[in-house]
N, CA, C and O atoms as a Tinker XYZ file with bonds, in Angstrom:
   332  protein
     1  N     33.546000   90.300000 -120.210000    73     2
     2  CA    34.679000   89.666000 -120.068000    64     1     3
     3  C     33.792000   89.582000 -118.224000    63     2     4     5
     4  O     33.127000   90.307000 -117.483000    81     3
     5  N     34.327000   88.306000 -118.257000    73     3     6
     6  CA    33.859000   87.782000 -116.436000    64     5     7
     7  C     34.995000   87.793000 -115.456000    63     6     8     9
     8  O     35.818000   86.880000 -115.504000    81     7
     9  N     35.091000   88.638000 -114.679000    73     7    10
    10  CA    36.510000   88.784000 -113.716000    64     9    11
    11  C     36.236000   88.634000 -112.464000    63    10    12    13
    12  O     35.176000   88.638000 -111.838000    81    11
    13  N     37.665000   88.458000 -112.078000    73    11    14
    14  CA    37.854000   87.451000 -111.024000    64    13    15
    15  C     38.445000   88.277000 -110.181000    63    14    16    17
    16  O     39.480000   88.594000 -110.768000    81    15
    17  N     38.411000   89.006000 -108.810000    73    15    18
    18  CA    39.123000   89.671000 -107.652000    64    17    19
    19  C     39.482000   88.305000 -106.695000    63    18    20    21
    20  O     38.734000   87.531000 -106.098000    81    19
    21  N     40.780000   88.355000 -106.805000    73    19    22
    22  CA    41.138000   87.084000 -105.675000    64    21    23
    23  C     40.695000   85.976000 -105.747000    63    22    24    25
    24  O     40.911000   85.466000 -104.648000    81    23
    25  N     39.986000   84.979000 -106.651000    73    23    26
    26  CA    39.013000   83.892000 -106.553000    64    25    27
    27  C     37.396000   83.862000 -107.002000    63    26    28    29
    28  O     36.634000   82.961000 -107.354000    81    27
    29  N     37.220000   85.792000 -106.743000    73    27    30
    30  CA    36.031000   86.112000 -106.324000    64    29    31
    31  C     35.432000   86.500000 -107.170000    63    30    32    33
    32  O     35.808000   87.637000 -107.456000    81    31
    33  N     34.002000   85.873000 -108.275000    73    31    34
    34  CA    33.184000   85.824000 -109.259000    64    33    35
    35  C     32.999000   87.062000 -109.331000    63    34    36    37
    36  O     32.656000   87.271000 -108.167000    81    35
    37  N     32.961000   88.389000 -110.005000    73    35    38
    38  CA    32.819000   89.944000 -110.130000    64    37    39
    39  C     31.035000   89.638000 -110.542000    63    38    40    41
    40  O     30.710000   88.734000 -111.311000    81    39
    41  N     30.262000   90.352000 -110.026000    73    39    42
    42  CA    28.785000   90.310000 -110.461000    64    41    43
    43  C     28.765000   91.257000 -112.116000    63    42    44    45
    44  O     29.556000   92.009000 -112.686000    81    43
    45  N     27.591000   90.782000 -112.374000    73    43    46
    46  CA    27.287000   90.596000 -113.865000    64    45    47
    47  C     26.963000   92.498000 -113.626000    63    46    48    49
    48  O     27.459000   93.084000 -114.588000    81    47
    49  N     26.373000   93.373000 -112.751000    73    47    50
    50  CA    26.119000   94.699000 -113.172000    64    49    51
    51  C     27.357000   95.687000 -112.870000    63    50    52    53
    52  O     27.498000   96.781000 -113.417000    81    51
    53  N     28.355000   95.056000 -111.782000    73    51    54
    54  CA    29.773000   95.487000 -111.489000    64    53    55
    55  C     30.443000   95.196000 -112.727000    63    54    56    57
    56  O     30.973000   96.265000 -113.030000    81    55
    57  N     30.839000   93.957000 -114.014000    73    55    58
    58  CA    31.148000   93.988000 -114.941000    64    57    59
    59  C     30.836000   94.620000 -116.025000    63    58    60    61
    60  O     31.590000   95.026000 -116.910000    81    59
    61  N     29.258000   94.727000 -115.908000    73    59    62
    62  CA    28.646000   95.696000 -117.263000    64    61    63
    63  C     29.213000   97.276000 -116.999000    63    62    64    65
    64  O     29.901000   97.835000 -117.854000    81    63
    65  N     28.800000   98.014000 -115.555000    73    63    66
    66  CA    29.311000   99.400000 -115.484000    64    65    67
    67  C     30.873000   99.492000 -115.726000    63    66    68    69
    68  O     31.249000  100.464000 -116.382000    81    67
    69  N     32.026000   98.413000 -115.182000    73    67    70
    70  CA    33.491000   98.351000 -115.939000    64    69    71
    71  C     33.725000   98.826000 -116.773000    63    70    72    73
    72  O     34.307000   99.897000 -116.946000    81    71
    73  N     33.021000   97.607000 -117.947000    73    71    74
    74  CA    33.642000   97.559000 -119.352000    64    73    75
    75  C     32.985000   98.502000 -120.286000    63    74    76    77
    76  O     33.377000   98.750000 -121.426000    81    75
    77  N     31.548000   99.201000 -119.470000    73    75    78
    78  CA    31.109000  100.710000 -119.788000    64    77    79
    79  C     31.915000  101.845000 -119.582000    63    78    80    81
    80  O     31.643000  102.813000 -120.292000    81    79
    81  N     33.035000  101.983000 -118.614000    73    79    82
    82  CA    33.819000  103.095000 -118.005000    64    81    83
    83  C     35.166000  102.541000 -118.778000    63    82    84    85
    84  O     36.139000  103.282000 -118.915000    81    83
    85  N     35.156000  100.963000 -119.357000    73    83    86
    86  CA    36.501000  100.962000 -119.723000    64    85    87
    87  C     36.309000  101.155000 -121.503000    63    86    88    89
    88  O     37.232000  101.109000 -122.317000    81    87
    89  N     35.364000  101.299000 -121.698000    73    87    90
    90  CA    35.066000  101.875000 -123.329000    64    89    91
    91  C     35.076000  102.981000 -123.368000    63    90    92    93
    92  O     35.237000  103.312000 -124.543000    81    91
    93  N     34.953000  104.246000 -122.414000    73    91    94
    94  CA    35.591000  105.447000 -121.865000    64    93    95
    95  C     36.610000  105.991000 -121.833000    63    94    96    97
    96  O     36.872000  107.193000 -121.858000    81    95
    97  N     37.359000  104.951000 -121.763000    73    95    98
    98  CA    39.038000  105.693000 -121.471000    64    97    99
    99  C     39.548000  105.518000 -120.297000    63    98   100   101
   100  O     40.632000  106.070000 -120.112000    81    99
   101  N     38.957000  104.725000 -119.164000    73    99   102
   102  CA    39.048000  104.206000 -118.283000    64   101   103
   103  C     39.530000  103.411000 -117.929000    63   102   104   105
   104  O     39.140000  102.351000 -118.419000    81   103
   105  N     40.930000  103.283000 -116.643000    73   103   106
   106  CA    41.382000  101.918000 -116.484000    64   105   107
   107  C     41.313000  101.373000 -114.908000    63   106   108   109
   108  O     41.511000  101.982000 -113.857000    81   107
   109  N     41.090000  100.515000 -115.067000    73   107   110
   110  CA    41.574000   99.844000 -113.926000    64   109   111
   111  C     42.851000  100.417000 -112.828000    63   110   112   113
   112  O     44.005000  100.493000 -113.250000    81   111
   113  N     42.550000  100.754000 -111.578000    73   111   114
   114  CA    43.986000  101.515000 -111.107000    64   113   115
   115  C     43.990000  100.114000 -110.172000    63   114   116   117
   116  O     44.860000   99.281000 -110.427000    81   115
   117  N     43.342000   99.935000 -109.445000    73   115   118
   118  CA    43.791000   98.698000 -107.954000    64   117   119
   119  C     41.884000   98.066000 -108.008000    63   118   120   121
   120  O     40.930000   98.505000 -108.651000    81   119
   121  N     41.972000   97.052000 -107.151000    73   119   122
   122  CA    40.621000   96.122000 -107.302000    64   121   123
   123  C     40.909000   95.170000 -106.015000    63   122   124   125
   124  O     42.038000   94.725000 -105.803000    81   123
   125  N     39.805000   94.895000 -105.178000    73   123   126
   126  CA    40.536000   94.186000 -104.029000    64   125   127
   127  C     39.059000   93.349000 -103.406000    63   126   128   129
   128  O     37.940000   93.845000 -103.275000    81   127
   129  N     39.459000   92.074000 -103.119000    73   127   130
   130  CA    38.307000   91.501000 -102.277000    64   129   131
   131  C     37.484000   92.345000 -101.003000    63   130   132   133
   132  O     37.921000   91.963000  -99.918000    81   131
   133  N     36.823000   92.986000 -100.921000    73   131   134
   134  CA    36.422000   93.022000  -98.731000    64   133   135
   135  C     35.428000   92.091000  -98.637000    63   134   136   137
   136  O     35.177000   92.295000  -97.449000    81   135
   137  N     34.976000   91.582000  -98.823000    73   135   138
   138  CA    34.171000   90.388000  -98.013000    64   137   139
   139  C     34.267000   89.310000  -98.985000    63   138   140   141
   140  O     33.984000   89.365000 -100.181000    81   139
   141  N     34.676000   88.383000  -98.355000    73   139   142
   142  CA    35.088000   87.318000  -99.583000    64   141   143
   143  C     33.448000   86.422000  -99.061000    63   142   144   145
   144  O     33.032000   85.778000 -100.024000    81   143
   145  N     32.853000   86.332000  -98.255000    73   143   146
   146  CA    31.519000   85.749000  -97.651000    64   145   147
   147  C     30.355000   86.396000  -98.788000    63   146   148   149
   148  O     29.547000   85.578000  -99.229000    81   147
   149  N     30.260000   87.687000  -99.220000    73   147   150
   150  CA    29.423000   88.161000  -99.623000    64   149   151
   151  C     29.674000   88.594000 -101.113000    63   150   152   153
   152  O     28.846000   89.127000 -101.851000    81   151
   153  N     30.876000   88.288000 -101.393000    73   151   154
   154  CA    31.358000   88.421000 -103.300000    64   153   155
   155  C     31.576000   90.210000 -103.115000    63   154   156   157
   156  O     31.851000   90.925000 -104.078000    81   155
   157  N     31.466000   90.530000 -102.254000    73   155   158
   158  CA    31.865000   91.447000 -102.360000    64   157   159
   159  C     33.319000   92.341000 -102.886000    63   158   160   161
   160  O     34.231000   92.216000 -102.069000    81   159
   161  N     33.654000   93.162000 -104.038000    73   159   162
   162  CA    34.819000   93.683000 -104.421000    64   161   163
   163  C     34.472000   95.203000 -104.272000    63   162   164   165
   164  O     33.408000   95.812000 -104.163000    81   163
   165  N     36.108000   95.666000 -104.320000    73   163   166
   166  CA    36.248000   97.347000 -104.870000    64   165   167
   167  C     36.880000   97.745000 -106.235000    63   166   168   169
   168  O     38.040000   97.413000 -106.482000    81   167
   169  N     36.375000   98.223000 -106.837000    73   167   170
   170  CA    37.471000   98.455000 -107.636000    64   169   171
   171  C     37.339000  100.533000 -108.095000    63   170   172   173
   172  O     36.422000  101.354000 -108.060000    81   171
   173  N     38.685000  100.575000 -108.442000    73   171   174
   174  CA    39.230000  102.007000 -108.407000    64   173   175
   175  C     39.796000  102.178000 -109.855000    63   174   176   177
   176  O     40.699000  101.433000 -110.236000    81   175
   177  N     39.322000  103.070000 -110.600000    73   175   178
   178  CA    39.382000  103.562000 -112.312000    64   177   179
   179  C     39.772000  104.854000 -112.364000    63   178   180   181
   180  O     39.002000  105.812000 -112.299000    81   179
   181  N     40.676000  104.897000 -112.453000    73   179   182
   182  CA    41.677000  106.738000 -113.370000    64   181   183
   183  C     40.866000  106.871000 -114.399000    63   182   184   185
   184  O     40.153000  105.944000 -114.782000    81   183
   185  N     40.885000  107.841000 -114.860000    73   183   186
   186  CA    40.253000  108.514000 -116.401000    64   185   187
   187  C     40.168000  109.913000 -116.604000    63   186   188   189
   188  O     39.727000  110.641000 -115.715000    81   187
   189  N     40.498000  110.292000 -117.546000    73   187   190
   190  CA    40.094000  111.881000 -117.956000    64   189   191
   191  C     39.066000  111.986000 -119.015000    63   190   192   193
   192  O     39.228000  112.844000 -119.884000    81   191
   193  N     37.976000  111.176000 -119.049000    73   191   194
   194  CA    36.805000  111.591000 -119.356000    64   193   195
   195  C     36.002000  111.771000 -118.103000    63   194   196   197
   196  O     36.104000  111.069000 -117.097000    81   195
   197  N     35.081000  112.926000 -118.294000    73   195   198
   198  CA    34.382000  113.007000 -117.349000    64   197   199
   199  C     33.028000  112.689000 -117.601000    63   198   200   201
   200  O     32.189000  113.456000 -118.072000    81   199
   201  N     32.864000  111.513000 -117.261000    73   199   202
   202  CA    30.837000  111.054000 -117.600000    64   201   203
   203  C     29.991000  111.658000 -117.619000    63   202   204   205
   204  O     29.897000  110.437000 -117.493000    81   203
   205  N     29.031000  112.402000 -117.648000    73   203   206
   206  CA    28.214000  112.769000 -116.478000    64   205   207
   207  C     26.594000  111.623000 -116.485000    63   206   208   209
   208  O     25.770000  111.343000 -115.614000    81   207
   209  N     26.735000  111.294000 -117.728000    73   207   210
   210  CA    25.443000  110.396000 -118.080000    64   209   211
   211  C     25.797000  108.802000 -117.953000    63   210   212   213
   212  O     25.989000  108.197000 -119.008000    81   211
   213  N     25.856000  108.357000 -117.176000    73   211   214
   214  CA    26.078000  106.862000 -116.929000    64   213   215
   215  C     24.593000  105.832000 -117.617000    63   214   216   217
   216  O     23.392000  106.004000 -117.410000    81   215
   217  N     25.190000  104.933000 -118.339000    73   215   218
   218  CA    23.640000  104.668000 -119.126000    64   217   219
   219  C     22.818000  103.299000 -117.454000    63   218   220   221
   220  O     23.495000  102.645000 -116.661000    81   219
   221  N     21.701000  103.355000 -117.519000    73   219   222
   222  CA    20.568000  102.584000 -116.253000    64   221   223
   223  C     21.353000  100.931000 -116.406000    63   222   224   225
   224  O     21.103000   99.977000 -117.143000    81   223
   225  N     22.474000  101.177000 -115.239000    73   223   226
   226  CA    22.697000   99.448000 -115.761000    64   225   227
   227  C     21.519000   98.538000 -114.159000    63   226   228   229
   228  O     21.679000   98.898000 -112.993000    81   227
   229  N     21.019000   98.002000 -114.357000    73   227   230
   230  CA    19.806000   97.329000 -113.401000    64   229   231
   231  C     20.932000   96.908000 -112.321000    63   230   232   233
   232  O     22.059000   96.560000 -112.670000    81   231
   233  N     20.540000   96.970000 -111.061000    73   231   234
   234  CA    20.840000   96.957000 -109.420000    64   233   235
   235  C     22.304000   97.965000 -109.633000    63   234   236   237
   236  O     23.216000   97.538000 -108.925000    81   235
   237  N     22.708000   99.247000 -110.491000    73   235   238
   238  CA    23.806000   99.774000 -109.933000    64   237   239
   239  C     22.890000  101.192000 -109.358000    63   238   240   241
   240  O     21.689000  101.413000 -109.518000    81   239
   241  N     23.934000  102.043000 -108.637000    73   239   242
   242  CA    22.961000  103.269000 -108.007000    64   241   243
   243  C     24.497000  103.950000 -107.869000    63   242   244   245
   244  O     25.603000  103.433000 -107.707000    81   243
   245  N     24.134000  105.095000 -107.982000    73   243   246
   246  CA    24.987000  105.861000 -107.731000    64   245   247
   247  C     24.849000  107.030000 -106.219000    63   246   248   249
   248  O     24.009000  107.707000 -105.626000    81   247
   249  N     26.001000  106.741000 -106.176000    73   247   250
   250  CA    26.278000  106.880000 -104.373000    64   249   251
   251  C     26.618000  108.322000 -104.418000    63   250   252   253
   252  O     25.775000  109.019000 -103.853000    81   251
   253  N     27.875000  109.128000 -105.062000    73   251   254
   254  CA    27.893000  110.728000 -105.515000    64   253   255
   255  C     28.399000  110.195000 -106.901000    63   254   256   257
   256  O     28.415000  109.276000 -107.720000    81   255
   257  N     28.758000  111.329000 -106.588000    73   255   258
   258  CA    29.787000  111.703000 -108.168000    64   257   259
   259  C     30.905000  110.556000 -108.761000    63   258   260   261
   260  O     30.927000  110.084000 -109.898000    81   259
   261  N     31.632000  110.321000 -107.866000    73   259   262
   262  CA    32.656000  109.362000 -108.317000    64   261   263
   263  C     32.508000  108.272000 -107.591000    63   262   264   265
   264  O     33.539000  107.723000 -107.204000    81   263
   265  N     31.029000  107.617000 -107.183000    73   263   266
   266  CA    31.044000  106.252000 -106.456000    64   265   267
   267  C     29.592000  105.909000 -106.966000    63   266   268   269
   268  O     28.634000  106.681000 -106.934000    81   267
   269  N     29.598000  104.340000 -107.546000    73   267   270
   270  CA    29.025000  104.289000 -107.907000    64   269   271
   271  C     28.996000  102.157000 -107.115000    63   270   272   273
   272  O     29.881000  101.360000 -107.427000    81   271
   273  N     27.596000  101.714000 -106.004000    73   271   274
   274  CA    27.748000  100.556000 -105.402000    64   273   275
   275  C     26.890000   99.789000 -106.016000    63   274   276   277
   276  O     26.129000  100.526000 -106.643000    81   275
   277  N     26.560000   98.468000 -106.191000    73   275   278
   278  CA    25.975000   97.293000 -106.775000    64   277   279
   279  C     24.814000   96.993000 -105.379000    63   278   280   281
   280  O     25.333000   96.894000 -104.267000    81   279
   281  N     23.644000   96.891000 -105.463000    73   279   282
   282  CA    23.059000   96.404000 -105.105000    64   281   283
   283  C     22.679000   94.827000 -104.689000    63   282   284   285
   284  O     21.945000   94.380000 -103.807000    81   283
   285  N     23.476000   94.205000 -105.680000    73   283   286
   286  CA    23.843000   92.580000 -105.271000    64   285   287
   287  C     24.382000   92.119000 -103.785000    63   286   288   289
   288  O     23.969000   91.471000 -102.823000    81   287
   289  N     25.799000   93.001000 -104.269000    73   287   290
   290  CA    26.815000   92.449000 -103.324000    64   289   291
   291  C     27.523000   93.793000 -102.556000    63   290   292   293
   292  O     28.679000   93.675000 -102.149000    81   291
   293  N     26.988000   94.730000 -102.422000    73   291   294
   294  CA    27.631000   95.603000 -102.241000    64   293   295
   295  C     28.957000   96.408000 -102.391000    63   294   296   297
   296  O     29.632000   97.164000 -101.692000    81   295
   297  N     29.010000   95.780000 -103.869000    73   295   298
   298  CA    30.504000   96.030000 -104.603000    64   297   299
   299  C     30.487000   97.462000 -104.791000    63   298   300   301
   300  O     29.426000   98.054000 -104.988000    81   299
   301  N     31.957000   98.242000 -104.724000    73   299   302
   302  CA    31.859000   99.624000 -104.725000    64   301   303
   303  C     32.908000  100.213000 -106.236000    63   302   304   305
   304  O     34.135000  100.107000 -106.216000    81   303
   305  N     32.362000  100.640000 -107.097000    73   303   306
   306  CA    33.323000  101.114000 -107.957000    64   305   307
   307  C     33.597000  102.562000 -107.821000    63   306   308   309
   308  O     32.662000  103.189000 -108.319000    81   307
   309  N     34.401000  103.241000 -107.399000    73   307   310
   310  CA    35.391000  104.767000 -107.525000    64   309   311
   311  C     36.004000  105.306000 -108.534000    63   310   312   313
   312  O     37.152000  104.930000 -108.768000    81   311
   313  N     35.387000  106.307000 -109.365000    73   311   314
   314  CA    36.190000  106.766000 -110.378000    64   313   315
   315  C     37.017000  108.017000 -109.647000    63   314   316   317
   316  O     36.347000  108.729000 -108.899000    81   315
   317  N     38.673000  108.382000 -109.844000    73   315   318
   318  CA    39.185000  108.503000 -110.036000    64   317   319
   319  C     39.924000  109.773000 -111.150000    63   318   320   321
   320  O     41.123000  109.731000 -111.425000    81   319
   321  N     39.160000  110.662000 -111.604000    73   319   322
   322  CA    38.543000  111.719000 -112.979000    64   321   323
   323  C     40.029000  112.939000 -112.672000    63   322   324   325
   324  O     40.083000  113.728000 -111.729000    81   323
   325  N     41.067000  112.771000 -113.734000    73   323   326
   326  CA    41.556000  113.549000 -113.734000    64   325   327
   327  C     41.696000  114.768000 -114.231000    63   326   328   329
   328  O     42.722000  114.906000 -114.898000    81   327
   329  N     41.000000  115.723000 -114.133000    73   327   330
   330  CA    40.529000  117.018000 -114.656000    64   329   331
   331  C     41.349000  117.783000 -115.164000    63   330   332
   332  O     40.984000  118.871000 -115.609000    81   331
């Protein structure tokens, strides 16, 4: 599914990561456009599944245990893992 945040199209790498996370029990709890010019967006997802292995998604880098960044627009996906 192609997502939009505040009218801005979300890139394929972030879409693919969010699809994977949603298929593993995560829910989007926050989304916002952080830079319209660069199409940079932010997503926060919450879930109870502590996924250790995220499959390789081209242009997605794991910045920390709970944060992923895309290399194309510097968009961020943050995980709030309920333990």
